[in-house]
Every structure is written in C-alpha cells, then in structure tokens.
N, C-alpha and C positions, 0 to 999 in steps of 0.2 A: 563205630564211627572212626574216621581218620580226620585230624585237624591240622590245618596248615596256618600259622600264626607269622604275619609280615611284621619285621621289627625293623627301624630306621636307626641310624647314628645320628647324632644332633648335639650341638653345644648345650652342654650342661643347663638347666634354666636357672641356676643359681649364679650363672655368670654374666658380668656386665659386660653386653654387647658392645665392641667397638668397631667404627667404620675404618676401612683403609685409607690412607691419606689420598690417594688418586681415585677415590670413590667408586672404586671397581666392585667393592664388596664388603664383607665383614672381615676382621681378622680371625683366622682358626688355628694360626700355628702357634704351639705352645699352649693351646687353650682346652681345658677340661671338655671331654665330650661324654656322653651317657647316651642311654635309650629314651628314645622319644617317649614321656611319660604316660600318655593314652595307649603305647604299644606295651607297657607295662601291664597296664590292665588287661591289654589282649592276651598275653602269655599268662597271666594269674587265672583268668577264666577260663582258658585252654586245660591248665593243669588241674584244676578244680572238676572240670567236667570228668577228665581222665580219672581223677582220684574218686569220684564217684561210680565209676564203674562204667560210664556211658561212653567212654572213647579208649580205643586201644594204642593209638600212638599220635603224639603231637610233635610236629616238625616246624623247626623254626625257619625261615627265610631272611635275608637280607639284600639289598640292593645297594652297592656302593664299591667303595676302594677297599683295598687289602685290609685296613685297618678296622673295617666295619666287621672282622670277625670277633673281636670283642664283645660287640653288640649281641652275635650270635651265640657266643659262649656265655654269656650272662644268663638268655633264654635256657641253655641247655642246664645252668647251675640251677635255675629255679624250677626245672622239671620237664624240660622237653627233650624229646628222645634222641633227636638228631638234628643237624643244622644243615642248611644250604646257603652258599654265598655266590652270588651272581656279582662278579667283579665289574665294575663300570668306573673310570677315572674323571673327575670334573663333577660338575652339577647335573643333575639328571632331572627332567621334568615328570609330574604326574603321569601323562600318557605314556612316556617310553616304560616307565615302573609297572603301570597297569598292563601293558604288552609282554613285558618281561614275566610278571606275575603269571598272565594267562597262559605261558608257555610252562611254567612250573606247575601249575594247576593240572594241565594236561599230561603233565609226565607224572605227578605224585598222584593223581585222582583222589583229592580230600572229600570228605562230605561237608566240611565247614572250613571257610576261610575267616579268621579273625584279623583285625588289624584296629590300631588307634581311630579316631575319628578325624584327626588331623595331625600334622607335624608342627611342632612349635617353632620350625626355624623358617619355612616358606608360607604356612598358614593356609595351605591351600584348600584341605578339605576336598580332594577330588579323587584321588587313587581309587577308594574302594567303590565308588558309585561308577566311575568308568570301568573298572574290572568287573563289575557286576553286569554292566552293558556290554562288553566284549564276549562275555562268558554266556550272555542270556540267561543269567540266574537271577533269583529273587534276591533283595538285598534288605537289610534292617539297619539302619543309620543311628548313631548316636544312643546306644544301646546301655541301659540302666540296669537292666536285669535280664537274664537269659535263663529261660527253661526248655530243657531238651525234652520232647516227646518222641515217640516212636518214631515218626518220619517226617517231624515237623518241628519248629521252634516257636515258642511263645517269646516275643522281645517286648520290653518295656520301653520306649523311647523318649527322651527329652526332648520336647518341643515347646514353642513359644508359649502355647496357653498352658502349660504343665507337662502332664504324661499321656502318653499314647500307647496301647496294648496293641500287638498285631501278631498273626500267626503268619509264618512262611516255611514253605516247604523246602527240604534239604534235598541237594546240595543248596547251599546260599552263602552269601556274603554278607558279615556282621562288622560294624565299626563300633568301636567301645568308647563309652564316656568314662570320665575319670570317676563317676560316682557307681560304676559297676561293680568294684571290690575293692580292697586293701591290698595291692601287691605286697609280696613276701619279701623279705630280705635272704640273699643267698648264704646259706652257711658254709663256713670255710670248708668243712668235708666235702658238701655237694660242689664247691667251686674246685676242688682237686680232681673230684670225679668227671666233670664237665670237660677237663683236658684231655680226657681220654675217650671222649664221645666223637662220633665222627662228623666233620663238618666237608661237605662236596661243595667242591669251587668250579664255578663255571663262568665263562664270558659270555657277554653280552651277545658277541659276534657268534659263539657256538650256536646261540638260539635263534639267531638269523633275525635278530630285532634292531631297528635303526633307533640309535638313542640322539642323535642330532637334534639340538634344541630349536624349538619352534618360536621361541619368545628371545628377543635380544633386550638384555638388560644395559640400559643406558648409563644410568648412574644411581648410586645408593648414597644416601645421606641421612643424618641423623635429625629426629624431627627438631623444631625449633623449641628452646627452652620455655617454658610457662613465666609470663610475667609474675611477680608478686602482687598478691592481692592489697586490697585497701581496707580501712576501718571508718565506718562511718559513725556520728555521735547519735543518730536518732531514728526511727522508723522512717520520718517524713524524709531525709536525706537518703535513705536507702531507696525509697520509691522513686524520688526525682532523678537518682543517679540511672535506674533501672528503665526510666520512661526518657530521659533526655540523652543519657550517653549510651548505654548499651541498648535502647530503644527495643527492650524485648516484652513491655507492657504499653 
C-alpha cells in the first residue's frame, strides 16, 4: 500500500490571532506557523500503518507558498519517505486544493489518501470531500480509528450521535479526527535526516489547475467582546431576569 498525506501550514494554534488594521485579513507576518493539528494525526496514522508492515511508502504533500516546505520537512522527520510541495502564492480555496491534489493522486497513484478533517485557519472541512468527489473514490470522514484490511478499511467515525463504523474499499480518502492517535514528536536525529530526504517542487500552473478565488472576502473583523455577567441575590430574581429580560423562559 502507498499512502499520500496532505498537510497544511497554518498559524500555530497557541498564537493569539490579530486582525489587520485595514480589516483585509489576519496578521501573518512574524507569526509562528505550524502544521494544521488534524494533519499531524494524519501523518502519525500513515507512519503507524507503515510501521505495522501494511504500507510501503508514505508521501507527504503540501499546497502553499515556499515556506510550506517546513511543514513537509516536519512530516519527513516523523516518518514520511518523501515530500511534494505544490507552490501557490496567496490564499487558496478548498476547491483549488482538491483539484491540485487530484492531479497529484493521478501522478502518484496511492492506495490511500489521509488528511486532517479540517484546517484551523479557514475551518472549511471541504477538501477531503471534494477530492473524493473529483476522484469518484469512497470516503470516510472524521476518523477516530482506522483498521487496514486486505482490500478495504474499517473506519470508526465521530458523528453527532456517538460513533459509527463503516467499511470502505481502497483506494479511498480518509479525513482524520484529533482522537485518532497521539502524534509523536520529531527527534533531533530524525529532523537532521529529514533535511536529506527529497522534496519535489511543482507549480500549480505546471499541473494546469486554475487557482483563482471563487469567493470574495470583503471584510474581516474580531467578534464583539462579551459583556460581563451579573450576580443575583436569589433564585427568584434569576427566574425573573430570565423571564423578563432575557426572555428565554
């Protein structure tokens, strides 16, 4: 089995997001960036499947600017065999990413594509589903457990009612939930080894994909600050405020 893992470079989840003064977006200059957290789970699962002897190669792919090489290098440091960077400047929407990944899948011919369930920057939760539609492959989203069988996958999914277990034939697309596993840290020796692993660089133009935005972002602003709460002296006063002021009962 060959596994392709899609990884995205995003603002680190520990960073306090700031909106630009002109409300055109969020500040990214001199801000710490890292791998999208659910993508870390996807990388970890791919490496675990390989370590179990059920996969021969893990290929990490990222779509973004030149600095996204760092994200691919991290994937190589935790166990991916080689990397691919599709260079695109500026903001790229899920549909364009899906079309780019479709071209990479057709080139690499993996048996399984893993990626995070959604990115923490745009929160779209669309790329995996769109890719499955473009390829006409089966998909399993929000995976919290993956069991590799001979020609299929048994996937436990996180759903509103609890857990759902489905079986999909390979090749397939699986999007990974944070509860799928505990991503490992890259050791210093592996980080040094990753610097020698190959990263193929391709431009979106070379793949013939139109990355033009279909959505116009008009304005970005911070959510309004929450008002301070109040204290009440009794249950009776609470009920009156809920009934007459909040009008929720």
